[in-house]
C-alpha positions in Angstrom: 102.5 71.0 57.5 102.6 72.0 60.7 103.3 75.4 62.3 106.8 74.3 63.9 107.7 78.8 64.2 105.1 79.1 66.1 106.4 76.2 68.1 110.0 76.6 68.7 108.7 80.5 69.1 106.3 78.9 72.6 109.0 76.9 73.5 111.8 79.7 73.2 108.9 81.7 74.9 108.5 79.0 77.8 112.2 79.1 78.2 112.9 82.1 78.8 109.7 82.6 81.2 111.4 79.9 83.4 115.2 81.6 83.5 113.7 85.1 84.1 111.7 83.6 86.7 114.3 81.4 88.5 117.1 84.0 87.9 114.5 87.0 89.9 113.6 83.6 92.9 117.5 83.3 92.7 117.4 87.2 93.1 114.7 87.2 95.5 116.7 84.3 97.9 119.8 85.8 97.8 118.7 88.8 99.6 116.8 87.5 101.9 119.2 86.0 103.1 122.3 88.6 103.0 119.7 90.7 104.7 119.2 87.8 107.6 122.6 87.9 108.2 123.4 91.1 108.1 120.4 91.4 111.5 122.2 88.5 112.4 125.9 89.8 112.3 124.8 93.0 114.1 
């Protein structure tokens, strides 16, 4: 019997890491955009 739980955990873990990485990247880019917007509007 194949190790389905291990595969499932790895799959879920990579999905979770992707979600965290994506949200972190989105936060970083939106913060940069906000900072440059504030600099431009000053």
